[in-house]
N, C-alpha and C positions, 0 to 999 in steps of 0.2 A: 741460219747462223747470223747473229747480230755482230756488227763491227762498229768499234768506236771510230767515228768519223773525224775526230779532232786530234788524234795522235797515232803515230805509226806503231803498230804492234811490234814489240821488241823481238818476237820470234821470227819476224819476216826477214830481218836484216842480220844474218849471221856472219862471223868472220870469213867463212868460206864463200858466202854469197858475194863478198866484196871482190873476190877474184874474177867474177863473171862480168864486172861492170865496165871494164875498159873498152871492150869491143866484142861483137858476137863472132869472134874468129873461129871458135870451135864449131859453132853451128854451120858456118860457111865451109869449113875445111872437112870436118868429119861427118857431119850430118847432111851435107849436100843441100842445105838451104841456099837459095840465091839471094843476093843483096836486094834485088828488086822485090822479091817475094817478102822479105822481112820488112822492108820499108812500106810496102803496100799493107801488110798486116798491121803495122804500127799506126800508119796514117788513118786507116779505117777505124781502128780502135779509138784513136784520139777524137775523131769526128763523133763517134758514138758517145764517148764520155761527155763531149760538149752538149749533145742533145739531152743527156741526162741532167747535167748541171744547169743548163739554160734551155729548157724546152721552148719551142717557137711561141707557145701561148704565154710564156713568162716575160718575153722581151718587151721593154718599155717603149721602144720606138715603133712607128708605123711599119717601117720596112725592117726585115730581119737581117740587118747588115752586120758583117763581121770583118774585121781587119786582120789579115794573117801576115805577120812579118817573118820573112824567111831568110836564113843565112845561107852560106855557100856549101856547108858540109851536111852531115847526115840529118841533123835536126831540121835543116832547111828543106831537104827532100821529104821528110815526114810531113812538114807543114804544107808542102804542095799537094801531097796526096790527101791530107786532111781537108784542105780547101775544096778539092774536087768532090770528095764525099759529102761535105757540107752542102755543096751546090745540089747534089742529088737528093739530099734530105730537105730541100726547099729553103735553105738559108741563102743569103746573098753575100758571099765572100768577096773581098777585094784583097789583092796581094801586093805587098810592098817587098821587093826583092832587089836590094840596091847593088849587090855584087853577085852576078850569076856565075855559077861554076862552069868550067869547061868539061866536066865529067859528062859523058854521053847519057848516063842514066838520069842525072839531074836535068839535063836538057830535055829528055823524053818526058819527064814529069811536068816540066814547064809547058811544053807543047800540048800535053793533055789538058792542062788548065786553060790554055788559050783556046783550044778547040771546044771547050765547054762555055766559052764566052765569059770567062771570069776576068774582070778588068785588073790591070796592073798599074799601080801608081808610079809615076816618074819621079816623085819626091815625096817625102813625109813632111806634112805641115809642122812647122815649129810652133805655131799657135795652137796650144794644147786644147783650147776650147773647140777648135774646128774638129778635132778627133772625137772629143766628148760628144759633140752634137751629131756627128755623122754616123757613128757606129755604136752598137750595143756592147760589143766585146772586142778585145784585142787578143789574138793568139800569138804568143811568143815562141816562135820556132826558129829563133835567130842564132843563138850560140849553143853550146852544149859541152859534152865531155872533152871534145877536141880542143877547146879554147882555154888558154891561160888567162884566168880571171884577173890576174894582176897586170896584164899587158894587153888591154883591149884597145884596138885602134879604130880610127874613123873608117866608115861612117857609123860603126856600131856603138862607139862610146857616146856619140851625140844622140843616137836613138835611145840609148839607155837613160840619158838625162830627160828626154821627153817622156819616156814610159814611167819614170818616177813621179811625174807630175799629173798624169791623167787620172780622172776620177772613175772612169768606167772599168769594169772588171778585166783583169788579165788572166789568161790561161797559159801556163808554161808547159812546154814539152820536155820531159825527162829531168833537165837541170835548168832552173830559171836563169836566163841570160845575166851574166855578170856575177853569178854565184860560183864559189868553189864547190866542186862535187863532194868534197869531204867535210864541209862544215857549213852551217846555216849562215846566211848573209845578215849583217847588222844594218847595212845602209844601202842595200841593193833594191831592185824592184820588189814589189810586194804582191805576188799573184794571189788571186782568190782560189784558183784551182791549179793543181799540179798533176800531170799525167806521167807516171813513171813507166819506162819501157823495160821489159824483162824482169827487173827487180828494182826496188827503191834504192836510191843513192843515199849515202850517209848524210848528206845535207838535208834530207827529208825527215830526219828523226824528230825534229821539233816543229815541223810544218803544221800550222793550225787550221789551214783551210780545207777544202774538199780535196781528197787525194785518191786518185784512181791508179790502178795497176793494169797495164796491157802486156800480158805475157802468157796467155793460156796455151799458146802453141808450143811452148818449151817441152821437148821430149822428157819422159819420166826419168831417164838415165841422167840427164843434165840436172834436173831438179834434185835428184838424190845425191849426185856427186858434189854439188855446191851447197847442199843443205838448205835449199830454198823452202822454208817452212811457210808456204803461201796459204792463206785461208781458202776455203772452198769457193769456187765460182758458182754462181746461181744458175741453174738450168743450163741453157745453151749460151749464156753470156760470154763474150770474149774479153771482158774486163770486169774488174770488181772495185768497189769503193772500200778503201782501208779505214 
């Protein structure tokens, strides 16, 4: 089945699907998924999406360096798991994690990355060219659904200013940082790749870059209840390109 890679299929995002987007509460409560389990599934799928969008052989720099910027909430945890899997896939991730969460699960994911010898930056260079020269890709796992896009505070507001200026590709997890989940951004960051979790958010309707969906684990009852008209996944793939 061929998919248009430059526009979101309208049948994917139904009015009922929007009810599923705020949080996977039903999966946690009724289907007995664990939060760690969901974040692990999403993080691994994000890493696989990056290997498809930017294979090692396609990277322009001698070292397969990737900068992963993690926030304190769910997207940040997904970014930590993504970094760990990228390391397993022979990329060289570096993590910038300016405000670490006190949540034990988030701390566990952080320790797992440290045990994989993934370096953590103590600060993000404000000299944009240093980032362009050091890394092939930036992964934006900073903010997300939990964030009020009209009231972004430091250090994240400053990081967004930097991300708007970089020349290397940005990959955003679920909702690009600084975007409102319900509408495309006019003046925010401009990712080349978007990886939606569970179902695309409304802001993705006019996204013109590569768009992947990570949600194959969703039970059929959930897909039916929320009218998730998701295209077929190929073979055993855990993600698809929309």
